[in-house]
C-alpha positions as CSV (number, residue, x, y, z in Angstrom):
1,M,-46.7,-16.2,-31.4
2,R,-46.0,-14.4,-28.2
3,R,-47.0,-10.9,-26.9
4,A,-45.0,-9.2,-24.5
5,K,-46.7,-5.5,-23.3
6,T,-45.2,-2.5,-21.0
7,S,-45.6,1.5,-20.5
8,S,-43.3,3.5,-20.4
9,I,-42.7,7.2,-20.5
10,F,-41.3,9.7,-23.3
11,P,-41.6,12.5,-23.8
12,F,-41.8,14.8,-27.4
13,C,-41.6,18.2,-28.1
14,N,-45.0,19.0,-31.0
15,D,-42.2,21.4,-32.6
16,Q,-39.1,19.3,-32.3
17,P,-39.3,16.1,-34.7
18,S,-39.6,13.1,-32.6
19,T,-36.3,10.6,-32.4
20,F,-36.6,7.4,-31.2
21,F,-34.7,4.3,-30.1
22,F,-35.7,0.8,-29.6
23,P,-32.8,-2.0,-28.6
24,F,-33.0,-4.0,-31.4
25,F,-31.7,-7.2,-28.8
26,F,-35.0,-6.7,-27.0
27,A,-36.6,-7.4,-29.8
28,M,-35.0,-10.7,-30.7
29,A,-35.1,-12.2,-27.2
30,F,-38.5,-13.7,-28.9
31,P,-39.0,-16.4,-31.3
32,L,-38.7,-16.1,-34.9
33,S,-42.0,-14.9,-36.4
34,S,-43.9,-13.3,-34.0
35,S,-45.4,-10.4,-33.5
36,I,-44.2,-8.1,-30.9
37,T,-46.9,-5.2,-29.5
38,L,-45.9,-2.9,-27.4
39,S,-47.2,1.0,-26.1
40,F,-46.6,3.8,-24.3
41,S,-48.4,6.0,-22.4
42,P,-48.0,9.3,-20.8
43,S,-48.6,9.6,-16.8
44,T,-48.1,13.2,-16.3
45,Q,-49.9,16.6,-17.9
46,K,-47.1,18.3,-17.0
47,R,-45.4,18.1,-21.0
48,H,-46.7,16.9,-24.6
49,F,-46.3,13.7,-24.4
50,L,-47.7,11.2,-28.0
51,S,-49.2,7.5,-27.0
52,T,-46.9,5.2,-29.1
53,H,-47.4,1.9,-30.7
54,F,-44.7,0.4,-32.1
55,A,-45.3,-3.6,-34.2
56,F,-42.7,-5.6,-34.9
57,R,-42.5,-8.9,-37.5
58,F,-39.8,-11.1,-38.3
59,S,-38.7,-14.0,-39.4
60,Q,-35.2,-15.8,-40.1
61,A,-33.0,-15.7,-42.8
62,R,-31.3,-18.4,-44.0
63,S,-29.9,-16.7,-47.2
64,Q,-29.4,-13.5,-49.1
65,E,-31.8,-15.5,-51.8
66,N,-35.1,-16.1,-49.6
67,A,-34.5,-13.7,-46.6
68,R,-37.9,-12.3,-45.3
69,P,-37.6,-9.0,-44.6
70,F,-37.8,-7.5,-41.1
71,Q,-40.5,-5.0,-41.0
72,L,-40.7,-2.2,-38.7
73,K,-44.2,0.0,-38.1
74,V,-43.7,3.1,-36.3
75,Q,-47.4,4.7,-35.7
76,C,-47.4,7.7,-33.7
77,K,-51.2,9.2,-32.6
78,A,-51.7,11.9,-30.2
79,S,-52.9,11.3,-26.7
80,K,-54.8,14.7,-26.6
81,E,-55.4,16.5,-29.9
82,A,-54.6,19.7,-27.9
83,F,-50.7,18.8,-27.1
84,V,-50.5,18.7,-31.0
85,K,-51.2,21.2,-33.2
86,D,-49.7,19.5,-36.4
87,K,-50.5,16.2,-36.3
88,S,-48.6,15.9,-40.1
89,Q,-45.8,14.9,-38.1
90,C,-47.4,11.8,-37.2
91,R,-46.9,9.1,-39.8
92,N,-46.4,5.4,-40.3
93,I,-42.9,4.7,-41.7
94,P,-42.8,1.4,-42.8
95,T,-39.3,0.0,-42.8
96,S,-38.0,-2.9,-44.5
97,F,-34.5,-5.0,-44.3
98,N,-33.0,-7.9,-44.0
99,L,-31.2,-9.4,-40.7
100,S,-28.3,-11.1,-42.3
101,T,-26.8,-7.6,-43.0
102,L,-26.6,-7.5,-39.4
103,I,-24.2,-9.7,-39.0
104,N,-21.9,-9.1,-42.0
105,G,-22.1,-12.6,-43.2
106,T,-19.9,-13.9,-41.4
107,M,-21.7,-16.1,-38.7
108,K,-24.6,-17.8,-38.3
109,L,-28.1,-15.6,-37.1
110,E,-28.2,-18.4,-34.7
111,N,-25.3,-17.5,-32.8
112,V,-26.5,-13.7,-33.0
113,I,-29.4,-14.5,-31.3
114,A,-28.2,-16.7,-28.3
115,V,-25.3,-13.9,-27.7
116,I,-28.7,-11.1,-27.2
117,L,-30.7,-13.5,-25.2
118,I,-27.5,-14.2,-23.1
119,L,-27.0,-10.3,-22.6
120,A,-30.4,-9.5,-22.4
121,E,-30.6,-12.5,-19.1
122,I,-27.4,-10.4,-17.6
123,T,-29.0,-7.3,-17.5
124,S,-32.3,-7.9,-16.8
125,P,-33.5,-7.2,-13.2
126,L,-35.4,-10.1,-13.1
127,P,-33.6,-13.5,-12.0
128,L,-32.9,-16.1,-13.9
129,A,-35.7,-18.6,-14.0
130,G,-36.0,-21.2,-11.5
131,W,-32.9,-19.4,-9.5
132,D,-34.0,-18.5,-5.9
133,F,-32.7,-15.1,-6.3
134,W,-32.7,-13.8,-3.1
135,S,-31.5,-16.5,-1.5
136,I,-27.5,-16.2,-2.7
137,S,-25.7,-14.9,-0.2
138,P,-22.6,-13.2,-0.8
139,A,-19.0,-15.0,-0.3
140,N,-17.4,-14.7,2.5
141,A,-14.4,-17.2,1.9
142,V,-11.2,-15.0,2.3
143,L,-9.0,-17.1,0.3
144,Y,-10.9,-15.5,-2.9
145,S,-10.8,-11.9,-1.0
146,P,-8.0,-9.6,-3.0
147,E,-8.5,-7.5,0.0
148,T,-6.8,-10.2,2.7
149,K,-3.7,-8.1,4.6
150,L,-2.0,-11.1,5.6
151,P,1.4,-10.3,7.1
152,R,4.0,-11.5,4.5
153,T,7.0,-11.7,6.5
154,G,8.1,-12.8,9.9
155,E,9.0,-9.6,11.1
156,L,5.9,-8.1,10.5
157,A,3.7,-10.8,11.7
158,L,5.9,-10.5,15.3
159,R,5.2,-6.6,15.3
160,R,1.5,-7.8,15.0
161,A,1.8,-9.9,17.3
162,I,3.0,-8.1,20.2
163,P,0.0,-6.9,22.8
164,A,0.8,-3.3,23.1
165,N,-1.0,0.1,24.0
166,T,-3.4,1.1,21.8
167,N,-1.7,4.8,20.5
168,M,0.9,2.4,19.9
169,K,-1.0,0.4,17.5
170,A,-2.6,2.8,16.0
171,I,1.2,4.9,14.8
172,Q,1.8,0.7,13.6
173,G,-0.7,0.8,11.2
174,S,-0.5,4.1,10.4
175,L,3.0,3.6,9.4
176,E,2.3,-0.1,7.7
177,D,-0.3,1.6,5.4
178,I,2.6,3.5,4.2
179,S,4.8,0.4,2.8
180,Y,1.7,-0.9,0.8
181,L,1.8,2.6,-1.1
182,L,5.2,2.4,-1.8
183,R,4.4,-0.8,-3.8
184,I,2.5,0.8,-6.3
185,P,5.1,1.6,-9.5
186,Q,5.9,5.1,-11.1
187,R,3.2,7.6,-9.6
188,K,3.6,6.6,-6.0
189,P,0.9,8.4,-3.8
190,Y,3.1,10.8,-1.4
191,G,0.3,12.5,-0.7
192,T,-0.9,10.2,1.0
193,M,1.9,9.1,3.0
194,E,2.2,12.3,4.1
195,G,-0.7,12.2,5.4
196,N,-0.1,8.8,7.3
197,V,3.1,10.1,8.9
198,K,1.3,13.6,10.1
199,K,-1.1,10.9,11.8
200,A,1.3,8.4,13.2
201,L,2.8,11.9,14.6
202,K,-0.3,13.3,16.2
203,I,-0.5,10.8,18.1
204,A,2.9,10.0,18.9
205,V,2.7,14.0,20.5
206,D,-0.8,13.6,21.8
207,G,-0.4,10.2,23.6
208,K,3.0,10.6,25.0
209,D,2.0,10.4,28.5
210,S,-0.5,6.6,27.4
211,I,2.8,5.3,25.5
212,L,5.7,6.2,28.2
213,A,2.9,5.9,31.4
214,S,2.2,1.8,29.7
215,I,6.2,0.7,30.2
216,P,7.1,-0.7,33.6
217,A,8.8,1.7,35.3
218,D,12.5,-0.5,35.6
219,L,12.0,0.1,32.0
220,R,10.8,3.9,31.2
221,E,14.2,5.2,30.9
222,K,15.4,3.5,28.3
223,G,11.5,4.0,26.3
224,S,11.9,7.2,26.7
225,T,14.9,7.0,25.0
226,L,13.0,5.2,22.3
227,Y,10.1,7.6,22.2
228,S,13.1,10.6,21.5
229,S,14.3,8.5,18.7
230,L,10.8,7.7,17.2
231,V,9.3,11.1,17.1
232,D,12.3,13.4,15.9
233,G,15.8,10.7,15.6
234,K,17.2,9.9,12.7
235,G,15.5,7.9,12.1
236,G,12.4,8.8,13.2
237,L,9.5,10.0,11.8
238,E,9.9,14.1,10.7
239,A,13.0,12.4,8.8
240,L,10.3,9.6,7.1
241,L,8.2,13.3,6.2
242,K,11.1,14.9,4.6
243,S,12.3,11.9,2.6
244,I,8.6,11.7,1.3
245,K,8.3,15.4,0.4
246,D,11.3,14.6,-0.9
247,Q,9.8,11.9,-3.2
248,D,12.7,9.6,-2.6
249,P,11.3,6.2,-2.1
250,D,14.5,4.6,-1.4
251,R,14.9,7.3,1.5
252,V,11.2,6.3,2.0
253,S,11.8,2.6,2.6
254,V,14.7,3.2,4.5
255,G,13.3,4.9,7.2
256,L,10.2,3.4,7.2
257,A,11.4,0.5,8.1
258,S,13.7,1.7,10.8
259,S,10.8,3.5,12.0
260,L,8.9,0.3,12.1
261,D,11.8,-1.3,14.0
262,T,11.6,1.6,16.8
263,V,8.1,0.7,17.3
264,A,8.2,-2.8,18.3
265,E,10.9,-2.5,20.3
266,L,8.6,0.5,22.7
267,E,5.7,-2.2,22.0
268,L,7.8,-4.9,23.2
269,L,8.5,-2.9,26.2
270,Q,5.1,-2.3,27.2
271,A,4.4,-6.0,26.7
272,P,6.4,-7.7,30.4
273,G,4.4,-10.3,30.0
274,L,1.1,-12.6,28.9
275,S,-1.8,-10.7,28.7
276,F,-3.9,-13.2,29.3
277,L,-4.5,-16.3,32.1
278,L,-3.2,-19.7,31.0
279,P,-6.5,-22.2,32.0
280,E,-5.6,-24.4,34.9
281,Q,-5.2,-27.1,33.3
282,Y,-2.7,-26.0,30.8
283,L,-0.1,-25.1,34.2
284,K,1.5,-28.1,33.8
285,Y,3.7,-27.7,30.6
286,P,6.3,-25.1,30.0
287,R,5.5,-22.2,28.6
288,L,6.9,-19.0,27.7
289,T,6.0,-16.0,28.5
290,G,7.2,-13.1,25.9
291,R,9.6,-13.1,23.3
292,A,12.8,-15.7,23.1
293,I,16.2,-15.7,20.2
294,V,16.9,-19.6,19.5
295,E,20.0,-19.9,16.7
296,L,20.4,-23.4,15.3
297,T,23.0,-24.6,13.2
298,I,22.9,-26.4,10.3
299,E,25.7,-28.3,8.5
300,K,25.1,-30.6,4.9
301,G,24.9,-34.3,5.8
302,D,27.0,-35.3,2.9
303,G,29.9,-33.1,3.7
304,S,29.4,-30.4,0.9
305,S,29.0,-27.0,1.4
306,F,26.8,-24.1,1.3
307,S,26.7,-21.1,-1.1
308,P,28.9,-18.2,0.6
309,E,27.1,-14.8,1.6
310,A,28.0,-11.9,-0.6
311,G,31.9,-11.4,-0.8
312,G,32.6,-14.0,1.4
313,E,33.6,-18.0,1.0
314,L,32.1,-21.7,0.9
315,R,30.4,-22.2,4.2
316,K,30.6,-25.7,6.0
317,T,27.8,-24.7,8.4
318,A,24.8,-22.2,8.0
319,T,22.9,-20.6,10.9
320,I,19.3,-20.1,11.0
321,Q,17.5,-17.6,13.9
322,V,14.4,-17.9,14.8
323,V,12.5,-15.8,17.0
324,L,9.8,-17.6,19.2
325,D,6.7,-15.3,19.9
326,G,5.5,-17.0,23.3
327,Y,2.6,-13.8,23.4
328,S,0.8,-15.9,21.0
329,A,1.9,-20.1,21.8
330,P,3.0,-19.9,25.3
331,L,2.8,-24.0,25.7
332,T,4.1,-24.5,22.1
333,T,6.9,-22.5,22.4
334,G,8.0,-23.2,26.2
335,N,8.0,-26.7,25.0
336,F,9.9,-25.6,22.3
337,A,12.8,-23.2,24.2
338,K,12.5,-26.1,27.1
339,L,13.7,-28.9,24.2
340,V,16.4,-26.3,23.0
341,T,17.7,-26.0,26.4
342,D,18.2,-29.5,26.6
343,G,19.8,-29.9,24.0
344,A,16.9,-32.3,21.9
345,Y,17.4,-31.0,18.9
346,D,21.7,-31.1,19.0
347,G,22.4,-33.9,15.9
348,T,18.8,-34.0,14.5
349,K,18.0,-34.7,10.8
350,L,15.8,-32.6,8.5
351,S,13.9,-34.5,5.3
352,C,12.7,-32.2,3.0
353,I,8.8,-32.9,2.0
354,N,5.9,-30.5,-0.1
355,Q,6.9,-27.2,0.8
356,A,8.1,-27.9,4.0
357,I,11.5,-28.4,6.1
358,I,11.2,-31.0,8.6
359,S,12.8,-33.0,12.0
360,E,13.1,-36.0,12.4
361,N,10.3,-37.7,15.3
362,D,12.1,-38.7,17.7
363,T,14.7,-36.4,19.5
364,G,15.2,-39.5,22.0
365,K,14.4,-36.4,24.3
366,N,11.7,-36.3,26.9
367,G,9.1,-33.3,25.5
368,Y,5.1,-32.1,26.1
369,S,2.2,-33.5,23.8
370,V,1.1,-29.8,23.7
371,P,-2.3,-29.3,22.5
372,L,-3.1,-27.4,19.7
373,E,-2.7,-23.6,19.8
374,I,-3.6,-21.2,17.5
375,M,-4.5,-17.1,18.4
376,P,-7.4,-15.6,16.0
377,S,-7.4,-12.5,14.5
378,G,-8.9,-10.1,16.8
379,Q,-8.8,-12.3,19.9
380,F,-7.2,-11.9,23.4
381,E,-5.9,-15.9,23.9
382,P,-5.6,-18.5,21.7
383,L,-7.9,-21.3,21.2
384,Y,-7.0,-24.9,21.9
385,K,-7.2,-28.2,20.3
386,T,-9.0,-25.8,17.7
387,T,-8.4,-25.5,14.2
388,L,-9.1,-21.9,12.4
389,S,-12.0,-22.0,9.8
390,V,-10.2,-19.7,7.1
391,Q,-13.5,-20.3,4.8
392,D,-15.6,-18.8,7.3
393,G,-13.1,-15.6,7.7
394,E,-11.3,-16.8,10.8
395,L,-7.2,-15.7,10.3
396,P,-4.4,-16.3,12.9
397,V,-2.5,-13.7,14.3
398,L,0.8,-16.0,13.5
399,P,-0.3,-17.3,10.0
400,L,1.5,-19.9,8.1
401,S,1.5,-18.5,4.9
402,V,5.1,-16.5,5.3
403,Y,8.2,-17.9,4.3
404,G,10.2,-19.2,6.8
405,A,7.1,-20.1,9.1
406,V,8.2,-22.6,12.7
407,A,5.6,-24.6,13.1
408,M,5.2,-27.8,15.3
409,A,3.9,-30.9,13.1
410,H,0.8,-33.0,14.4
411,S,0.9,-35.8,17.1
412,E,0.6,-39.0,15.9
413,V,-2.3,-39.9,18.0
414,S,-4.2,-36.7,17.9
415,E,-4.5,-33.5,15.2
416,E,-6.1,-32.7,18.5
417,Y,-2.0,-32.4,19.7
418,S,1.2,-31.1,18.5
419,S,4.4,-33.8,18.4
420,P,6.5,-33.4,20.8
421,Y,9.4,-33.2,19.2
422,Q,8.8,-32.6,15.3
423,F,8.8,-29.2,14.3
424,F,9.3,-27.7,10.9
425,F,10.4,-24.6,8.6
426,Y,7.2,-24.1,6.3
427,L,8.1,-23.2,2.6
428,Y,5.5,-20.9,1.1
429,D,5.2,-20.4,-2.3
430,K,2.1,-18.3,-3.6
431,R,1.7,-20.8,-6.6
432,N,0.6,-23.4,-4.4
433,S,-1.8,-21.6,-2.3
434,G,-6.0,-20.3,-2.7
435,L,-6.9,-17.4,-4.6
436,G,-5.8,-14.6,-1.8
437,G,-2.4,-16.3,-1.3
438,I,-3.9,-18.0,1.6
439,S,-2.2,-21.5,2.2
440,F,-4.7,-24.4,2.2
441,E,-3.0,-25.5,5.5
442,E,-3.8,-21.4,7.2
443,G,-5.2,-22.5,10.8
444,Q,-4.4,-26.4,11.1
445,F,-1.1,-26.0,13.1
446,S,0.9,-24.1,15.9
447,V,2.9,-22.0,14.3
448,F,5.0,-20.2,17.0
449,G,8.1,-18.5,15.4
450,Y,9.5,-17.6,12.2
451,I,12.8,-17.2,10.6
452,T,14.8,-13.3,10.9
453,A,18.2,-14.4,9.6
454,G,19.3,-17.0,7.4
455,R,16.0,-17.1,5.0
456,E,18.4,-17.7,2.3
457,I,19.6,-20.9,2.9
458,L,16.5,-22.6,3.4
459,P,16.3,-23.5,-0.5
460,Q,19.7,-25.2,0.0
461,I,19.1,-27.5,2.6
462,K,18.8,-31.4,1.6
463,T,17.5,-34.2,2.8
464,G,20.0,-35.7,4.7
465,D,21.4,-32.0,6.4
466,I,22.1,-31.9,10.1
467,I,20.9,-29.4,12.8
468,K,24.2,-29.6,14.2
469,S,23.6,-27.7,17.1
470,A,20.6,-25.4,18.7
471,K,20.9,-22.9,21.2
472,L,18.6,-20.6,22.9
473,V,20.4,-17.2,22.9
474,E,17.7,-14.8,24.4
475,G,14.7,-14.8,26.4
476,R,15.4,-17.6,29.0
477,D,14.0,-15.7,31.7
478,R,10.9,-15.7,30.2
479,L,10.8,-19.5,30.2
480,V,8.3,-20.8,33.0
481,L,8.9,-24.4,33.6
482,P,6.2,-26.6,35.6
483,S,8.4,-27.1,38.6
484,E,8.9,-23.2,38.9
485,S,5.1,-22.4,39.0
């Protein structure tokens, strides 16, 4: 026998029939063959109340024949006679029914009780027995966060990595939000998109002087031309605003891409070099003080051909274009760019392993064993010899979780250093990633660039294929060698 007693407040009008609702599952949360008494009493004198007494007595019904009745007795007693004129409304209400009727003869009573007990525990404001309720802290693991807005393309990651003027970053952020809105199927939020473009326009117009002043004097004329193109050019914000008002998703997508490309060009003019000073002990390594572009020509090792481009013919070779980001990884890109200019990767064989295409380990040329170099998001300089803890919320500016990311392998000697030569293309696959779409290797390698052209040939590359040639086609003036410094 267990007794539960609690108190609450139930208002009743004397001249209206009173209706009681008592959750049945609460009663069922107590052992069978029990009597439960609940008393309710008023706590205010401003309204008419009744002091009410509930008594429950029930037992388990094993079958329809020997089922013992569930008895419900409701006793109503006026708490103050002055509040109740007609006491005939208060009466004993005997009620009898079989529990087996509640389960329609298809479920055992034990199952019903188990479900109800679970519901009672879930809805209860009290912690479960034995749990240290107040010590449970919210989960911080971004692997399970659906809100994680990690760049999913190399172009987006590279654009976000530019250390540019705050006004330009605000314009960029406002426009990038439209990219997410465009993914919404059917009824797209054009009103929100319009507001984003108007916000970007206002920032561009009000901050014109600040935007142009952030560009070096010798590049300001070019910057002024790009600024005009961004505001009211053919692929600018005014044209994008018109496409949104016309609710043409295709034109909006094209106009948005054009505007973001112009934003990136302006930002690159505002960032002619590194925004931080390298530690003195690392000045002995080659370094890239901005962006550079490398073209890799790939040929099949077995003499076969690559699939033709649209409307083209079979190709004996295919070209991959990689943008190196010296803003976020100056030492890693500097070493790679020097190896390219030295011809170190010409004739290098490729191997396909789990989610990566990796170069052979020894090129025969002298490279630098550069320390692991990762720029965390929200920071202004890279970390060295340190990996990131993604589950603690640390994410890199250049994420590995992008199809076509380019990174250095670890040194054979220590994982605090990158290999002097060996690099790989990462074949990101969301199916083999965490719940937040983040690679399990995120924050563990020095990512230094992305493939921006030729991604479509990556699935065609097989073990034994060869890098016929690698050339630094842009950015040689930003490559600083130790002897030059």
